[in-house]
Residue frames relative to the residue before (quaternion, step in Angstrom):
aa qw qx qy qz dx dy dz
M 1.0000 0.0000 0.0000 0.0000 0.00 0.00 0.00
A 0.3532 -0.7508 0.5215 0.1990 3.57 -0.68 1.11
E 0.3647 -0.6866 0.5798 0.2438 3.54 -1.05 0.80
K 0.3146 -0.8216 0.4425 0.1735 3.54 0.07 1.37
N 0.6544 0.5349 -0.3306 0.4200 3.60 1.02 -0.68
K 0.5817 0.5844 -0.3728 0.4256 3.61 1.27 -0.13
Y 0.7767 0.3522 -0.1435 0.5021 3.56 1.19 -0.56
R 0.1725 -0.7427 0.6379 0.1085 3.52 -1.23 0.64
I 0.1707 -0.8052 0.5652 0.0553 3.57 -0.72 1.10
I 0.0750 -0.8161 0.5727 -0.0173 3.55 -0.70 1.14
N 0.3511 -0.7006 0.5887 0.1983 3.55 -0.89 1.03
I 0.4436 -0.7278 0.4429 0.2782 3.61 -0.67 1.02
R 0.4527 0.6622 -0.4623 0.3779 3.60 1.23 -0.08
R 0.5739 0.6079 -0.3814 0.3945 3.61 1.11 -0.57
Y 0.7058 0.4425 -0.2561 0.4904 3.57 1.15 -0.59
I 0.6616 0.5480 -0.3093 0.4078 3.57 1.03 -0.79
G 0.8315 0.1487 -0.1378 0.5172 3.56 -0.76 1.06
N 0.5023 0.6363 -0.4284 0.3992 3.57 1.28 0.14
E 0.3334 -0.7808 0.4971 0.1792 3.58 -0.61 1.13
N 0.5137 0.6181 -0.4224 0.4191 3.58 1.27 -0.17
P 0.3978 -0.7520 0.4642 0.2466 3.65 -0.46 1.12
E 0.6402 0.5256 -0.3332 0.4505 3.58 1.18 -0.43
L 0.7803 0.1672 -0.1084 0.5928 3.57 1.25 -0.26
G 0.4213 0.7007 -0.4597 0.3467 3.55 0.86 1.02
E 0.7605 -0.3951 0.2604 0.4447 3.53 -1.33 -0.07
D 0.6105 0.5462 -0.3598 0.4466 3.60 1.05 -0.67
E 0.6432 0.5102 -0.3152 0.4760 3.57 1.03 -0.81
L 0.6281 0.5350 -0.3296 0.4589 3.59 1.02 -0.81
I 0.6533 0.5118 -0.3177 0.4586 3.59 0.89 -0.91
Q 0.6315 0.5271 -0.3269 0.4654 3.58 1.04 -0.77
I 0.6421 0.5192 -0.3166 0.4668 3.60 0.98 -0.86
L 0.6839 0.4970 -0.2890 0.4493 3.57 0.87 -0.98
S 0.6027 0.5835 -0.3551 0.4125 3.59 1.11 -0.65
E 0.6452 0.5338 -0.3105 0.4498 3.58 1.23 -0.46
F 0.5634 0.6174 -0.3771 0.3989 3.59 1.29 -0.13
S 0.0266 0.7910 -0.6099 0.0416 3.55 -0.98 0.89
C 0.0655 0.7916 -0.6039 0.0666 3.56 -0.86 0.98
P 0.1108 -0.8414 0.5266 0.0499 3.61 0.35 1.21
M 0.5671 0.6000 -0.3820 0.4153 3.59 1.19 -0.44
N 0.8016 0.0570 0.0013 0.5951 3.58 1.13 -0.69
P 0.2463 -0.8174 0.5043 0.1301 3.61 0.09 1.26
D 0.6002 0.5739 -0.3669 0.4193 3.61 1.08 -0.63
V 0.6239 0.5361 -0.3283 0.4643 3.58 1.07 -0.77
E 0.6678 0.4865 -0.2921 0.4818 3.58 0.97 -0.86
R 0.6546 0.5297 -0.3096 0.4417 3.56 0.94 -0.92
F 0.6472 0.5187 -0.3301 0.4505 3.59 0.93 -0.85
L 0.6725 0.5083 -0.3144 0.4365 3.58 0.79 -0.99
K 0.7471 0.4356 -0.2333 0.4447 3.59 0.79 -1.00
H 0.8228 0.2959 -0.1109 0.4724 3.58 0.96 -0.82
S 0.7934 0.3105 -0.1629 0.4976 3.63 1.15 -0.36
S 0.5775 0.6505 -0.3868 0.3061 3.60 1.02 -0.71
I 0.6576 0.5100 -0.3222 0.4513 3.60 0.93 -0.83
E 0.6882 0.4810 -0.2885 0.4602 3.59 0.84 -0.97
F 0.6409 0.5195 -0.3268 0.4610 3.60 0.98 -0.80
T 0.6567 0.4975 -0.3143 0.4717 3.57 1.01 -0.77
K 0.6304 0.5330 -0.3312 0.4570 3.60 0.97 -0.79
K 0.7257 0.4230 -0.2309 0.4910 3.59 1.03 -0.81
N 0.4232 -0.7235 0.4398 0.3225 3.60 1.34 0.00
Q 0.3668 0.7198 -0.5029 0.3073 3.57 1.10 0.66
S 0.7635 -0.0959 0.0734 0.6345 3.55 1.20 -0.58
V 0.2451 -0.7330 0.6049 0.1917 3.55 -1.32 0.09
T 0.2235 -0.7829 0.5714 0.1032 3.55 -0.90 0.99
Y 0.1722 -0.7718 0.6094 0.0581 3.53 -1.04 0.93
L 0.2529 -0.7604 0.5840 0.1296 3.55 -0.91 0.99
V 0.2192 -0.7689 0.5901 0.1118 3.57 -1.00 0.86
F 0.0732 -0.8033 0.5910 -0.0127 3.54 -0.64 1.20
S 0.4748 -0.6067 0.5367 0.3440 3.55 -1.25 0.38
V 0.4964 -0.6470 0.4853 0.3154 3.58 -1.00 0.80
I 0.7281 0.3408 -0.2067 0.5577 3.56 0.99 -0.87
G 0.8144 0.2129 -0.1803 0.5088 3.56 -0.56 1.15
G 0.3007 -0.8084 0.4646 0.2005 3.58 1.17 -0.52
S 0.3467 0.7556 -0.4940 0.2546 3.60 1.16 0.46
L 0.4459 -0.6466 0.5449 0.2935 3.56 -1.17 0.65
L 0.1699 -0.8314 0.5267 0.0496 3.58 -0.49 1.23
G 0.7796 -0.1993 0.1713 0.5685 3.57 1.09 -0.62
Y 0.2010 -0.7659 0.5903 0.1568 3.53 -1.29 -0.21
F 0.0837 -0.7509 0.6438 0.1211 3.50 -1.37 0.16
T 0.2290 -0.7626 0.5952 0.1083 3.53 -1.20 0.65
L 0.1333 -0.7992 0.5853 0.0302 3.55 -0.86 1.05
A 0.0085 0.7815 -0.6237 0.0129 3.55 -1.17 0.62
L 0.3500 -0.6805 0.5943 0.2475 3.52 -1.33 0.33
K 0.0334 0.8316 -0.5463 0.0942 3.56 -0.58 1.17
P 0.4908 -0.5983 0.5194 0.3625 3.60 -1.20 0.40
L 0.0493 -0.7977 0.6010 -0.0050 3.56 -1.02 0.81
T 0.1166 -0.7679 0.6261 0.0687 3.54 -1.02 0.84
V 0.1150 -0.7905 0.6011 0.0235 3.54 -0.82 1.09
R 0.3438 -0.7248 0.5605 0.2056 3.57 -0.85 0.98
G 0.5296 -0.6789 0.4145 0.2946 3.56 -0.79 1.04
E 0.6412 0.5567 -0.3286 0.4135 3.58 1.03 -0.72
T 0.6767 0.5213 -0.2914 0.4306 3.59 1.22 -0.39
V 0.7533 0.3339 -0.1939 0.5324 3.61 1.23 -0.20
S 0.6094 -0.5744 0.4131 0.3577 3.55 -1.27 0.40
N 0.6525 -0.5047 0.3886 0.4105 3.57 -1.30 0.28
T 0.6041 0.5594 -0.3554 0.4425 3.60 1.08 -0.68
I 0.6756 0.4734 -0.2900 0.4851 3.57 0.91 -0.91
K 0.6071 0.5555 -0.3599 0.4397 3.60 1.00 -0.75
R 0.6577 0.5125 -0.3171 0.4519 3.59 0.90 -0.91
K 0.6678 0.4896 -0.2996 0.4738 3.57 1.01 -0.78
L 0.6391 0.5326 -0.3259 0.4491 3.57 1.00 -0.78
L 0.5897 0.6025 -0.3614 0.3983 3.58 1.08 -0.71
R 0.6038 0.5836 -0.3561 0.4100 3.59 1.12 -0.61
V 0.8195 0.2482 -0.0820 0.5099 3.59 1.01 -0.78
S 0.7045 0.4497 -0.2528 0.4874 3.59 1.23 0.12
E 0.4050 -0.6308 0.5852 0.3093 3.50 -1.42 0.06
L 0.2470 -0.7838 0.5582 0.1141 3.55 -0.77 1.09
D 0.1681 -0.7282 0.6570 0.0988 3.51 -0.95 0.98
K 0.2966 -0.8048 0.4871 0.1644 3.57 -0.14 1.29
K 0.6134 0.5762 -0.3560 0.4063 3.57 1.04 -0.73
S 0.7810 0.2897 -0.1508 0.5323 3.56 0.91 -0.93
D 0.3260 -0.7631 0.4844 0.2772 3.58 1.33 -0.15
T 0.4600 0.6494 -0.4732 0.3779 3.55 0.77 1.11
Y 0.2571 -0.7473 0.6008 0.1200 3.51 -1.18 0.77
T 0.0715 -0.8144 0.5759 0.0017 3.58 -0.65 1.13
M 0.1095 0.8012 -0.5681 0.1528 3.57 -0.80 1.04
S 0.4787 -0.5676 0.5505 0.3817 3.50 -1.39 -0.05
A 0.0189 -0.8121 0.5823 -0.0333 3.57 -0.91 0.88
Y 0.4827 -0.6328 0.5206 0.3091 3.52 -1.27 0.46
L 0.1564 -0.7881 0.5924 0.0594 3.55 -0.85 1.04
I 0.2372 -0.6908 0.6606 0.1732 3.53 -0.99 0.89
A 0.1793 -0.8606 0.4722 0.0647 3.52 0.08 1.37
Q 0.7911 0.0383 0.0012 0.6104 3.57 1.11 -0.72
L 0.0349 0.7643 -0.6425 0.0418 3.54 -1.19 0.65
G 0.2291 0.8093 -0.5110 0.1774 3.57 -0.51 1.09
K 0.3366 -0.7210 0.5736 0.1944 3.54 -1.14 0.76
N 0.4201 -0.6869 0.5392 0.2469 3.53 -1.23 0.62
Y 0.2123 -0.8215 0.5211 0.0927 3.57 -0.37 1.25
S 0.5389 0.5978 -0.4267 0.4124 3.58 1.23 0.06
E 0.6679 0.4273 -0.2949 0.5333 3.59 1.30 -0.14
N 0.8267 -0.2105 0.0974 0.5126 3.57 -0.34 1.28
N 0.6018 -0.6124 0.3323 0.3904 3.55 1.08 0.87
G 0.6969 -0.5130 0.2707 0.4218 3.59 1.04 0.79
K 0.5232 0.6861 -0.3856 0.3268 3.58 1.27 0.11
M 0.5527 0.6399 -0.3887 0.3661 3.59 1.26 -0.06
I 0.7615 0.1017 -0.1042 0.6316 3.57 1.34 -0.09
T 0.3641 -0.7227 0.5379 0.2361 3.58 -1.04 0.70
G 0.6400 -0.5115 0.4014 0.4094 3.54 -1.26 0.33
A 0.6402 0.5311 -0.3215 0.4524 3.57 1.02 -0.81
E 0.6458 0.5072 -0.3229 0.4705 3.60 1.01 -0.76
L 0.6514 0.5148 -0.3165 0.4588 3.57 0.96 -0.85
L 0.6535 0.5026 -0.3054 0.4764 3.57 0.98 -0.85
E 0.6425 0.5226 -0.3239 0.4573 3.59 1.01 -0.76
L 0.6324 0.5184 -0.3320 0.4702 3.59 1.03 -0.72
A 0.6319 0.5111 -0.3258 0.4830 3.59 1.06 -0.73
W 0.6459 0.5244 -0.3083 0.4614 3.56 1.00 -0.86
D 0.6396 0.5217 -0.3225 0.4634 3.59 0.99 -0.81
K 0.6447 0.5110 -0.3224 0.4682 3.59 1.01 -0.79
I 0.6322 0.5178 -0.3311 0.4717 3.59 1.00 -0.77
K 0.6374 0.5232 -0.3360 0.4551 3.60 0.97 -0.75
E 0.6131 0.5335 -0.3430 0.4711 3.59 1.08 -0.69
I 0.6696 0.4894 -0.2941 0.4749 3.57 0.92 -0.93
Q 0.6523 0.5244 -0.3104 0.4506 3.58 0.97 -0.86
Y 0.6057 0.5584 -0.3476 0.4477 3.58 1.08 -0.70
L 0.7115 0.4495 -0.2439 0.4819 3.58 1.05 -0.80
G 0.8481 0.2196 -0.0576 0.4788 3.57 0.94 -0.85
G 0.5454 -0.6355 0.4036 0.3684 3.60 1.22 0.01
G 0.4683 0.6547 -0.5143 0.2960 3.51 -1.32 -0.27
M 0.2203 -0.8069 0.5416 0.0839 3.54 -1.24 0.35
V 0.7598 0.4169 -0.1904 0.4611 3.57 1.05 -0.75
T 0.0604 -0.7498 0.6581 0.0314 3.54 -1.06 0.89
F 0.0200 0.8062 -0.5913 0.0096 3.58 -0.96 0.77
L 0.0810 -0.7616 0.6385 0.0759 3.51 -1.35 0.21
E 0.2940 -0.7352 0.5833 0.1811 3.52 -1.31 0.29
A 0.0491 -0.8194 0.5702 -0.0331 3.55 -0.88 0.95
E 0.5955 -0.5339 0.4572 0.3889 3.51 -1.29 0.42
N 0.4969 -0.6676 0.4742 0.2872 3.55 -1.12 0.71
E 0.3385 0.7043 -0.5348 0.3214 3.54 0.47 1.31
E 0.5171 -0.7019 0.3906 0.2955 3.56 -0.64 1.11
K 0.6366 0.5316 -0.3462 0.4386 3.60 0.94 -0.78
L 0.6713 0.4906 -0.2844 0.4772 3.56 0.99 -0.87
L 0.6698 0.4919 -0.3031 0.4664 3.59 0.90 -0.89
S 0.6194 0.5394 -0.3336 0.4628 3.58 1.08 -0.72
F 0.6083 0.5529 -0.3384 0.4579 3.57 1.07 -0.78
Y 0.7042 0.4493 -0.2771 0.4749 3.59 0.84 -0.91
R 0.6104 0.5318 -0.3585 0.4649 3.61 1.04 -0.65
D 0.6474 0.5231 -0.3125 0.4578 3.57 0.98 -0.84
N 0.7271 0.3763 -0.2197 0.5305 3.57 1.23 -0.49
R 0.6385 -0.6323 0.2787 0.3389 3.52 1.17 0.90
F 0.4708 0.5973 -0.4937 0.4216 3.56 1.07 0.76
S 0.1987 -0.7929 0.5700 0.0829 3.57 -1.00 0.89
R 0.4651 -0.6702 0.5061 0.2798 3.55 -0.94 0.92
F 0.0067 -0.8203 0.5718 0.0117 3.58 -0.94 0.82
D 0.8187 -0.0430 0.0314 0.5718 3.61 1.12 -0.35
T 0.3176 -0.6962 0.5901 0.2575 3.55 -1.35 -0.19
R 0.1467 -0.7737 0.6095 0.0918 3.54 -1.28 0.39
Q 0.3432 -0.7189 0.5694 0.2028 3.52 -1.03 0.86
T 0.2958 -0.7588 0.5514 0.1804 3.58 -0.81 0.96
P 0.5658 -0.5791 0.4494 0.3776 3.59 -1.12 0.59
S 0.0154 0.8054 -0.5912 0.0413 3.56 -1.01 0.80
D 0.4313 -0.6927 0.5189 0.2549 3.53 -1.12 0.71
T 0.6700 0.4593 -0.2966 0.5021 3.56 1.27 -0.18
D 0.6265 -0.5442 0.4020 0.3869 3.55 -1.30 0.16
E 0.6052 0.5844 -0.3473 0.4142 3.57 1.24 -0.40
A 0.3499 -0.7492 0.5267 0.1971 3.60 -0.61 1.15
H 0.1811 -0.7651 0.6103 0.0962 3.54 -1.12 0.75
E 0.1270 -0.8361 0.5335 0.0168 3.54 -0.44 1.24
L 0.1351 -0.7635 0.6277 0.0687 3.53 -1.02 0.92
V 0.3675 -0.7075 0.5639 0.2154 3.54 -1.10 0.78
Q 0.2453 -0.7683 0.5774 0.1272 3.57 -0.89 0.96
L 0.0375 -0.7932 0.6075 -0.0180 3.56 -0.93 0.97
L 0.1270 -0.8076 0.5725 0.0624 3.56 -1.05 0.72
R 0.0761 -0.7456 0.6590 0.0630 3.50 -1.38 0.36
L 0.3186 -0.7670 0.5306 0.1694 3.56 -0.92 0.92
L 0.4515 -0.6838 0.5118 0.2581 3.52 -1.05 0.84
């Protein structure tokens, strides 16, 4: 359980287009430059080189997590609204009944198609005390709380994410109530296929 009063969550929209030099895009870029995630270079690369543009285009929104005491950048998460198709054979009958409330069922293919909340990125800042100022579970819980706020305003039920097929990582998400339901092949310029595991959790 995250101690919510320890953290301050800032939507990067607050910086974008702000003419105040103390809270503008230049300041945001400076903040992002302090982020380091050697465990997952893709997470670092997205935050520094794509998060601002994706937010401007409304493709996703990135939230920065700061410590209340000291104001250090501890991590971030990125949320998006995406279409999702779930094959009926991959989930339980209980989940199917719940999906029916918010999806279109194609009986012929036994697939459920809906809009879903995607946790697109999740990363800790290892330049601050080697990432020990917040746990992965706390960061994920803060992202989940933000999704619940959005769901309260706009409805929906399904949250999903995609992860590398590594047991330690998948175990982490299972421990945080996400269930594996499928895999997806990512586009690649090489002949080597890259598979991501898809996991979902219902609100």
